N, C-alpha and C positions, 0 to 999 in steps of 0.2 A: 659737330660743333659750328654752329652760325658764326659769321663775320661780323662784328657791329650789331646789328640787330638781330632780334632770337629768330626770327622766322623766316631769313634770307637762306636758303639753300646754298650749299658750295656747288660753285659751276667751273666748268672746264672749258679752257677755249679751243674750238676745232678751226684748225688753218686752213686757207682754202688750195685747192688741189695744187696749183703752180704760182702762189706768192702767201708766204707766210708774214704773219702781221708787221708792220714799219714804223709804229708808232715807238715800241720801246727799245731805242738803239744808243748807243753801243751795245749795252752790256744786259743781257738776256738773264733771266733766273736761272736756267738749268743748266746751260754749258759749262764745263770746265774740263778744263785738259792740264795735262802737264808737259812740259818741254820733251822735245824729242832729238836726241845728238845734240854732243857739245855743251860746251860752259852755258850758264846761263848768260842771256843776255845784259848788257848796261844800261841804266838809263840815262841817255844823253841829256843835260841840262838844256833846257830851251830858254831862250832869250825873253826878257819882261816883252809887254807889248808897249800899246796897242800895235798890233801886227796880223800879218794873215796865218790862216790856221797851217801848220805844219802837221806831219804825219806823227810826230809823239804828242801832239795834243789829244788824238784819240784817247790815248791812255788815261787821260785826265778826267773826261767826261764822266759824270756817276750818273745812275741809272736811278731813278726813286719809282717804288711800285708797291702795289697790295696794300693800301692803306685801309685800316680798321680802325674805329672808333669806339674808344670804350665806352661800356653801357652807362655811363653817369655824362658822358659829353666831354670831359674834362681831359682825355689824353689822346693822341692818335699814334698808334704803331705801323710800320711801314717796312719794308724790304728796299735796302741801298745796297747797290751792288757796285764794285768799282773792278776796273784790272790791275792786274798785278803783273806790271811788263814784265819784271825782272824772271818771271817764274810761266810767264805764256799761259796764264788762266784768268779767270775771272772769281771775285770772292763777294758773298752775299751775307748781311748781317740784318739784323732786325733793331731798328731805330725807334725811338720813341719821344715823341714832342708834346709839349701842353697846347692845348687850344689856344690859352691867353697867349701863348708867345714865349719865348726865350730859347735858348739852345738846346738843341735837340741832341739827345743821350743815346749811348751806344747801350744795348739790353743783352747784346747775345758775346758770347767769346768771341775774341778776332781770329782763335786759331781753329775754329770750324764753321763750316757753312750751316745758315741760318735763314730762313726766308716764312712767306706766306704765314703773318702774324693773325690771331684770332684771340676774343676775350671771351672766356665762359659769362653767361647771362646776369651771373651776380657781380662780374668784376673780380673773383676770386683770384683769376688764373689770367696768365697772358700763355697762349698756346702758339707753339711754333712748328714748324717743319724743319730736321735736321737728321742729318745721315751720322752723326758722331756716335762713336764707341760707346760701348757700358750699358747698352739697354735694348729694349725690345722694341721693335719698329721704330718708325723716323717722326714719334711725335713726341715734342718735350712740352714743359712748361715752365715759366717762373711765378712763384706765388707772391701775390700782393697784400695779403691781410695778415702776414706776418713776417719779420725779418727774414731775408734769404741770402743763399748765394748763387751757387751755380743752378743751373737748371735742372731739373727732375723731370721723372716720368710718375704718372699718376695713374697707375693700373686700373681705379675704378672710375676713370673719367671715360664717358665715349670719346674716341678719335675722329669720328664722322658724322654725317643727317643733321637734322633739324629737329630743333626742341619747341616747348609748349610756350607760353609766357614765363611761366615760373622758372624753365631749366631743368625740371627734375629727372628728365631723361630725355634720350634721343632716339630716333627712326632712323633706320637707314637701309638701303638694298645692298643684298651682297650677295655671290653664291654659297648655298646654303652647304656644300661637301669642298672639302679642301682639293686642289689639283690631284692626281694620283703619283704617288711618289715611286722613284726607282726602286724595283725591288731588290733585295741584297742577292749578289752574283748575277746580275744582269751583267750581260757581254758586252753590253754598250754604255755600261756605267762610267767608264773613263772616255767616253767620246763627246763629243758635241750632240747637242739636241736631236738635229736633223739628221742624224746617220742612222737612227731609230728606223725602221720600217715601217711606214703607218700603217693602221691594222689591218686594213684590204687591199693592200700594194700585193701584186704579183709576185716580184722579183725579193730575193733576199742576198745580202751579201754571202760569198762562201765562207769568209771567215770572218765575223763581228767585229772581233779585234784589232782586224787589218785594214777595217775601211773606215776612213773619217772624212767621206763625202758629204755630200747631203742628197737626200732622197725624198723628192717632192712629188705630191699628187693633188695637193690643193693649190687653187689659181692664187691665192692670198698667200704668198710665203716669203715675202718681203717687204719693208717699207723703211721710206726715208730717212725716219729718225732712230730705227734701231737695227737695221740690216737686215739680215735675213733672221724669218723666225719660223718656229714650227708651226703649223696649219692644225687645225681641230683634230685632225684625224692621228696625227703625230702626237699631240700634247693631252687629247681626249678631255679640251677642256670647254665643250660645248656645254653649260649647264645653268639654268633659268635663275635670273636674280629674283631672291627672297627679300620678305621683309623682316628685319629684327628689330629688337627694343631692347635699350640698356638703359637701367636706371643707375641715376649718379651714386656712386659710392659703391656698387655692385661690378662685379670685374664681369661675371657671368652674362650672356647677352640672350634675351629669350627670341627665340625664331616665331614668328607672327603666321606667315604664309608657307604653305608647301604644295605648290602647284608647278604646272609644265610650262606656265609662261612668266615671263620677264615683268617686274614692276620696276619701273623706269621714273626720276625725279622724284620722289616721293618726299613729301612735304607733311609736317604734324601740324593740326589746328592749335589756333592759339589757348584754348582751353585743353589743349592736350587729350581729347576724347577721338578725334578721326585723323586719319591718315588720307590725304591725296596725291594719287600716282598716276602714270601715264601708262598704260597698256595697250598691247593690241586689239582691236574693234572688237575682235569676237572670242578674246578671251583664250587663243587656240596656243596650242605649244609651239616654243621656238622652236623647235624642229619641223614642223610644218609650215611656219610661215618663213622659215629660212628656203624649205623645199621648193615653197611657191614661189618666192625670189628666185631662184636657181631655176625654176622652169620658164619663168617670164623671160628672164636673162637671156636663156638660150634660144627663143624667137626672135627671126627677123625682124628688123624694126618695121618693116611695112605692115605686120600683123599687128603692132601697138601703134600706130600713128594717130590712129582716129581712138584710142582707149581713153574713157571717162575717166577723169579726176578718179583716185582710190583714199578710201578712207583707212588708212593703215594702224591709226591708233585713237584712242579716245581717253577720256579722263575718269578716274573711278576714284569711289570714297569708301575707306574699310573703315572697321572701328579699329583701335590700338590694340584691342584684346582680339582680334581675329573675328574670322566669321565669313559670310559671304559678301563680294565686294557689289557696289551697287554704280551702275553708270550714272555720270552727273548729266552727260549731255552727248548725243548723238550730233557730231561737227565735223563737216566734211574739211579734212586737210591734216597737217600738223601742229601737235599743242605741244608747247614748252613753256619753263620759266614759271612753274604755278606758283602763285601767291596769295595766303590768304589776307580776307580783309580784317583789319584789327579786331572786328566783333567776331570773327566767325562764321557771318552769314551768307558770304561770297568767295568765290575764286576768281581770279583773276588769270590770265596765260597770255602769252605770246603765239599767236597764232598763223599759220600762211597756209592759205585754201587749196594752194597748188605747189608745183616745184619754181615756175616761171611768175608766180603772184608775189604781190606785196605782202610782208608780216606787219600784222595789227596787232593790238591790244585789245583782247574780248574780257569782257567780265559775265560769269555766271550765277546764280544762285545756286546753292550747295543742293537745295531741295528739289534740283532740275529745271528747264526750260530753256529758251532759245540764248545763247549766247549774245552778248552785246557788243558791237563794234563801238569803241572809243575813240576812234582816228579818223572814221569815215575815210575818206579819198584824199586825204594828206599824202602828199606825194613820197614822204622820207618813211623809213623804217626802223622802229626800237629796237636798242641790243640790249636791255637790260631793264627791270624795272624794281621797285619797292612801294608796298602800300603802306603811307603813313596815317596818321591820325588825321592828317589833312587831306588827303588824297592820293592818288597816284602819281609817283613821279618816276620818269625813266629817261634813259640815254638816249641819243640818236644821232648817226653821223647826218649832216646837211650839207652834201657835196664834200669840200674838202675840209670844212671843219666841222666838229660837234659841240654839243650842248646838251644841258640838263634841263628836262621842262616836267610841266605839270598836264597830266590828263584831265579832258574836262569828263566827269563821271556820267553825264548826261548823253554823253556823245554827239551833242549837238554843236558844240563849240570846237575851233583848233585849240592843239596845245598851247600852251601859255610858256614861252621860252623865259627859264629863271636864270642861267648860268651858260654864257657864251661868248663871241668874240670870235676873232681871228685867231683859232688855236684849236689843239684837240685836247679832248677831254676823255681822262679813264679811270677807272677803277674808283666809283662812288662807294661812300659809305656812309651810316647815318647812326646816330646813337640810338638808346632805345626809347627815348620819347620822340624820337624824330623829327628834333630841333637844330642839330649840329648837321654839317655837311662836311665832308674831305672828301678831297679830289686831287688826282694829279694831272697837271696840263704841262703844255710844251706848245711853244711856237716858233716860227720860221727861224727867230735870232736868239731861242732860249730854250737850253736841255730841259729834262725834265726837274719839276720842282712839286713840292705839297703846299696845297692849298686847304682852307677852311673858310665856312660861310655859313649864314643863316641858313636853315633848310629851305628859305624861299628865295634864295639866291642873295639875299642884303647882305652887307656888313664881311665882302671877301675881305681876305689877308693871305698873303704868303708866307709859309711857318717855316721853309726852309730855303737854305742858298748851298748846298754840296756843291753847285757848280759857280758859286761867284768867282773862285780865282781863277779857273778858265776863262770865263766869262770877261774879267779885267784883261786879260792879256792877249784876246783872239778876238779880233773884228768879224762877227760873223756877219754873213751876208745877206738882205733883206729880197724879198723877190714882191714884185709887182704881178698883183692879180687880174685877173680880163677874163672876159668871157667873149665869143665869138660863133656864128651861126656858121653851120658845117652843111653836108650832103643832107636833103631833106628839112634844111632850114632846121636843123636841132641845134638846140645851145650847147656850147662844150666851155669848161670851165677851165683854165690853165693859169701858169704863173711862169714868170721870166725873172730869174735872179741875176743880180747884177756881179761882174766882175768885183776881185777886192782890188782896191785903188782906182775905182772908177773916174774917169775922166770925161767931160764933155768934150764934145768934138774928136776924141780918136773913134778907130773903129777895132772892136775884138772880136775873137773867133766865138762862136756857139756851138754846144752839145744838146742834143734835146734825149732825156731819160726818159723810159718806155717803163711802165710797170707791169706786175707780173698779173698772174690769175687766170684767167682776164678780169676775175670780179674783183680784183682789189682796188686800190685807188689812194693816189697821193694826197696831202694835203696840207693842213697849216701848221706843221710841226717840224721840230729841228731836226733834220736828216742829215748825218755824216756825208754821204755820198754826194750829194748838190753842195753841200760846204769844200769837199775836197775840192771840186773842180774850180769852183767860184774861186778859190783861194790861188787857183793855178794862172788865174787872170783871163779866166773865161765867162763867156754868159750862159747858163745853164737854163734851158726851155722844160718844163715838165707839163705835162696836161692830165686829163681824165676822159678818155676817148670814151666813146657808147663801149658798153660793155664794162664800164667802171660800175662799183658799189657808190652807195651813199646819194644815189639820185634816184632813187624808183625802181621796181622790179621791172617795168617796161624798159626803162632805160638799159637794166643793167644785162636783159636776156635780147636784146632787141639783136645782138652779133651772133645769135644759135645758127649755125650752118653757113655763116659768112664770114670767119676770122679771116683778117688780112683783107677787107673788102670795104665797108665803110668807115671802119675803125681806121684802117692806114690814111683813108681821105681825110679824118679828123687829125691825125698826127700830122700830115702832110701840108693841110691846111695851115695850123699853127706856125710850121715851118717857114711859109710863105708869109705871112702875117710879121714874124720876127724879123726874117730875113729883109724884108723891106725897110727896118730901120734904118737911120742914116749912122748909127753906132753899132750895128752888126755886120762884120765882114761877109758877106753870102758866099763868098770864094773859101771860105773856112768853115766849114759846116761837119760836124760830129755828131753820132747816134750810139747811144747804148742802151742796153737793158737786158734784165735777167729773167727767165724761166720763160711766160709767156712773152716777156718783153725780148726773149733771147730769141723765141721762135720770129716776131714783128723787125726784131735787126736784120735776121737773116732774108726774111722776106724781103725788107725794104732794100737789099743789096740786091735782089735780081729785079727791082722794078725800076731803080733810078742809080743814076752814077752823080746824083748831085753833092753827097757826101765825100769829103776828101777822107774821113776814117770812120770806122763803126770798130765798136768793141762788144762783143756779144757772150753772155751769160748764162751759163745754163740752158743752152740752146736747143731745141728742137728741129730737126730739118727733113726729118721723114716720120711722116706720123703712123703708117703702118708698123715701123721697126718701133717706134715708141709705144704704140699700144702693146706689143708684145713684153718688150723690156721693163716698163714702169709700172709701179705700183699702184697706180689710179686709172685703171681702165674704163671705169665709170664716167669718167672727164668726159672724153670723146665719143663713146655710147651716146650720151646725151646731147652734146653739144653738136655732134657730126650727124645725128640722126640714125645712130646703128654702129655695127661695129664694122670694121675695112670690108669684111666681104656682103656686108648688105650694102654699103655704100661706097663700096672702093673709089669711085670716081671722084667724089670729095674728099677723100684721105688722100688723094694722088695731086687733085687740082691744087690743093692747099699744102704741100709738101714743098719746102724750097729748094731742095735735092734737086726737084724736075726742071729747075730752071737755072741750077748753078751756073752755066756755061754764060750765062749774061752777067757774071759778077766781076767787076773790074775795081771795087773800092778796096783799099786796105782791111784786113780785119785781125783783131787780137781776140783770141776765145780764151773763153777760163772758163774751166769746168773740173768738178771735183769728181776724185776716184771714187766714193763710194758714195755715189748720188744716183738713188734709187727711183726717184721722181723725175729726172731728165736724164739717162743713163747716159754714158761717155760715149756712144756707138755715134749720135748725132753729130757730136764735134768731130770724130775720127774721119766721119764720112765728110763732112764741110772741109775739113783741114786739108785731107789727101786730095779734094778736087780743085780747089783752090789752088795748090802746091802746083798741082798737075798743069792748071791752065798760067801757071806764071805770075798768079795775081798774092803781093806782098800779104802774108798771113805768119801768125804767130799761135802756138797752142800753149798755154798754162796749166799743166794738170796739175790739182792740190790734193794732196796727201792726207790723209785723217779726216776728210772731209764731206760734208753730204750737202744735199740741197740748200741747206742754210748758213753755207760759211761766210756771206756776207753781212751775217745777222749775227748768228752765234757759234761762228768758227774761232779754231784757235786764233786769239788776238794777233799774235806775230803772222799769221799768215792771214789773217783779214785785215790787216794794215798792209801789207806787201802788197795785195792785191790792190788797195786803194794807190799806192805808189805806181805800180804800174798803168794804172788807168791815166793817172797823171803822165808818164814817159810817154805811152803810146800817142795823146791828144796833144801833149807837149812839142814833139816830132814831128807829127802830119799837120797840126793847125799852127804849130807857133816858130816853126824852123829850129827848136833846140836840138843841140844834140843828143845822140842816143842816152840813156841811162843818166842824163843831168837834172831831171825835173823831180826826182822823189825826196823828199826832204822832210 
């Protein structure tokens, strides 16, 4: 089922390897935990404002996300997520507000978790995702065309896929056969899944019921979000995605295809006659494609260095009744986000000609032909789009801010910005007629809220005030935006956030924040970490050095093979500029960062003694160790031109541990016990090395936490971390007594 407009497929966000999304903070929609040990924490009343942010204020900030406009444009549903401090968890509900205004209303039970609202094309149902008991699956609905009470399930309504204009059926892709079940009497039935020997393994347990370890033969056997996971040869889940059709009112689904290759991102045409999808460019079986990729991955990088761009996928068209697919166009690159024109005569897609090349919006006639580039050489890249009757509208990051724009369908003009400003915009949704636009926005001093406007950007209004209470008490610090020229005359964007209670004529310490990725970015949005230190009475400096996203592909990939080189100079140039200000105490400088930023902070410690204190999060200190222990080997294989044995000199040259004897700066290390993206070993090596040299160092290890602790971790632990940052920099930069600055 579509969200808002019936032609828009559901999408899932893919996080960058070393930097999850920064915008939706502090309450992510998926994390939920329960308290561990001891009595539930009591909520301490906070003083009225105006005042600086206190740690307890973190629990008060509400996150608004996933807006969905009803087909008639009269209502907007959204996910509202709050922290429940006493229970150490987050709680999500679906709320609805009229586009004409008025108070938002909760539409789901406060006793269950609910999120991801989406409307049926006729407006009869509001569907949402919930793990509540008493049903099958996690899709529930509220009926709107007759009196209704508690949410229900609608067995005869498709729960995924895209629909034609009349909403009569849905088309979706999934594996044709279910995953094999554990047979009765299986000796591993009571063991954890990875205790089962992979089907082609050489060794077996002596007594199966006594072995509760893990047996691994596949390279991908763990990931940051879910921990250890069985490989394909353990679970036997290597099954191609087939196309299915389900008619509204019919609980049965009809399989349209039965082939050896997968169909990705299928979208049905407005008239319901055709399905467009992305597949292997030669329609080869998934197993063949996977073996080809495996064989390429085993080659030394010098054999691939001059390889031409690969065309791994193309767009195909197929009748909804099945038959032979027809290729729409041979296009070199990666296609995604397929979108039909309202008249069904054209397809739009977001295409990336090569891994390091910029993404563009292309349009192609469904009868074939050459795709037409609508964005030309525009610097920035689209992140999502909708084809309305008035044209194609899309979202894009423009440096640290974001905007909604309209593309020129002729491809001759620059896109027109419709909604923008110094803020970040996410989650756009339109009504069926394409006249109403809803979106979530946040700015430097305002957490997320829901907004509505005409589709052309006029008539914008804020519809919610979930954060009005905390905004009234807390004086959020604003930031001054500036740009500067760095190495090679490259322009860098940065921001300097003033400390709470700033007074002209006084000097304040300064801490620079370094983002992860490295292809993530900071921007014009409310961020708990910046506000946390600004409230402590410090300047907070944050920049987007080369390698950041939002400035075009050339900028983003300019650091390939050069991590810690020009990007380091970009950061230190910003420090130079800010340290020269009369209100900054240049003798009291700090640095902090996580993931790629964790690598960069340890790298900085080996290159300069300029900082009085450093805090490093999710750090990487030895790239060869990281390659063998992380869940993202492909990152350095690409960025460092090969595997360690292909380019060992680069792996060693860029490893901070090789220069640890130069470190003199006091360092606080924060690491999560279950982080499979940047595993604990890097932090342990760094801690022990500094300890042996007598450098002041502390290591804080957080249990039940992974790479996303600072965003989606247990609330108590997340806030504990914020407090430790206050204490560490408060001690070294402000002369405070140990443990006195966390409040």
